[in-house]
C-alpha positions as a Markdown table, in Angstrom:
| # | Residue | x | y | z |
|---|---|---|---|---|
| 1 | Met | 34.5 | 108.3 | 95.5 |
| 2 | His | 36.6 | 106.4 | 92.9 |
| 3 | Ile | 37.8 | 102.9 | 92.2 |
| 4 | Lys | 41.4 | 101.9 | 92.0 |
| 5 | Gln | 43.0 | 98.5 | 91.1 |
| 6 | Ser | 44.4 | 96.5 | 94.0 |
| 7 | Asn | 47.9 | 97.3 | 92.9 |
| 8 | Gly | 47.2 | 101.0 | 93.3 |
| 9 | Asp | 46.7 | 102.0 | 89.6 |
| 10 | Ala | 43.5 | 103.7 | 88.6 |
| 11 | Asp | 40.8 | 101.4 | 87.2 |
| 12 | Ile | 39.9 | 102.8 | 83.8 |
| 13 | Arg | 36.3 | 101.5 | 84.1 |
| 14 | Ser | 33.5 | 103.7 | 85.3 |
| 15 | Asp | 31.2 | 102.7 | 88.1 |
| 16 | Glu | 28.6 | 101.8 | 85.4 |
| 17 | Glu | 31.1 | 99.6 | 83.6 |
| 18 | Leu | 32.2 | 97.8 | 86.8 |
| 19 | Ala | 28.5 | 97.3 | 87.8 |
| 20 | Thr | 27.9 | 95.8 | 84.3 |
| 21 | Asp | 30.9 | 93.5 | 84.6 |
| 22 | Leu | 29.6 | 92.3 | 88.0 |
| 23 | Asp | 26.1 | 92.0 | 86.6 |
| 24 | Ile | 24.6 | 94.3 | 89.3 |
| 25 | Ser | 23.1 | 97.8 | 89.2 |
| 26 | Lys | 25.2 | 100.8 | 90.0 |
| 27 | Val | 23.1 | 101.5 | 93.0 |
| 28 | Val | 23.9 | 98.0 | 94.4 |
| 29 | Leu | 27.6 | 98.6 | 93.6 |
| 30 | Met | 27.7 | 101.9 | 95.5 |
| 31 | Ser | 25.9 | 100.2 | 98.5 |
| 32 | Leu | 28.6 | 97.5 | 98.7 |
| 33 | Lys | 31.7 | 99.8 | 98.5 |
| 34 | His | 33.9 | 100.0 | 101.5 |
| 35 | Thr | 37.2 | 101.8 | 102.4 |
| 36 | Thr | 39.2 | 98.5 | 102.2 |
| 37 | Pro | 39.4 | 96.2 | 99.3 |
| 38 | Gln | 39.0 | 93.1 | 101.5 |
| 39 | Gln | 35.7 | 94.4 | 102.9 |
| 40 | Ser | 34.4 | 95.4 | 99.5 |
| 41 | Ala | 35.1 | 91.9 | 98.1 |
| 42 | Leu | 33.5 | 90.3 | 101.2 |
| 43 | Asn | 30.4 | 92.6 | 100.7 |
| 44 | Leu | 30.2 | 91.5 | 97.1 |
| 45 | Phe | 30.5 | 87.8 | 98.0 |
| 46 | Asn | 27.8 | 88.2 | 100.7 |
| 47 | Tyr | 25.6 | 89.9 | 98.1 |
| 48 | Phe | 25.9 | 87.1 | 95.6 |
| 49 | Tyr | 25.9 | 84.3 | 98.2 |
| 50 | Pro | 23.8 | 85.5 | 101.3 |
| 51 | Gly | 23.5 | 83.1 | 104.2 |
| 52 | Tyr | 25.4 | 80.1 | 105.4 |
| 53 | Val | 23.6 | 77.5 | 103.2 |
| 54 | Lys | 24.4 | 79.3 | 99.9 |
| 55 | Lys | 28.0 | 79.7 | 100.9 |
| 56 | Thr | 28.5 | 76.0 | 102.0 |
| 57 | Asn | 26.7 | 74.8 | 98.8 |
| 58 | Leu | 29.5 | 76.4 | 96.8 |
| 59 | Asp | 31.9 | 73.8 | 98.4 |
| 60 | Thr | 35.1 | 75.3 | 96.7 |
| 61 | Val | 36.4 | 78.5 | 95.2 |
| 62 | His | 36.7 | 76.5 | 91.9 |
| 63 | Asn | 32.9 | 76.0 | 91.9 |
| 64 | Leu | 32.4 | 79.8 | 92.3 |
| 65 | Glu | 34.4 | 80.3 | 89.1 |
| 66 | Ile | 32.3 | 77.6 | 87.3 |
| 67 | Leu | 29.0 | 79.2 | 88.5 |
| 68 | Lys | 30.0 | 82.8 | 87.9 |
| 69 | Pro | 33.0 | 82.9 | 85.5 |
| 70 | Gly | 35.1 | 86.0 | 85.9 |
| 71 | Leu | 33.5 | 87.1 | 89.2 |
| 72 | Leu | 36.7 | 86.4 | 91.2 |
| 73 | Asp | 38.8 | 88.4 | 88.8 |
| 74 | Asn | 36.4 | 91.3 | 89.1 |
| 75 | Met | 36.2 | 91.0 | 92.9 |
| 76 | Leu | 39.8 | 90.2 | 93.9 |
| 77 | Gly | 42.3 | 89.8 | 91.1 |
| 78 | Lys | 42.1 | 92.7 | 88.7 |
| 79 | Tyr | 39.9 | 95.6 | 89.6 |
| 80 | Ile | 38.2 | 96.3 | 92.8 |
| 81 | Phe | 39.7 | 98.5 | 95.4 |
| 82 | Phe | 37.1 | 101.0 | 96.6 |
| 83 | Val | 38.4 | 104.3 | 98.0 |
| 84 | Ile | 36.0 | 106.7 | 99.6 |
């Protein structure tokens, strides 16, 4: 299992570094991986914001960036593409 950037280039970070960047354990990271980047990102989002109420309380994507700076970059923009 390895991680690639969404543009297809290899992510130079180890699983441990990615877990640290996301502020989760490596075990949690491994449990959230999926064969598609979209599902991996959704799994991460659901991990950080489980349940309807927590998601609706965010209100906007902008608020997500305020509450967890850099999370979106780590989830969607720069790094995560899980390949099994």
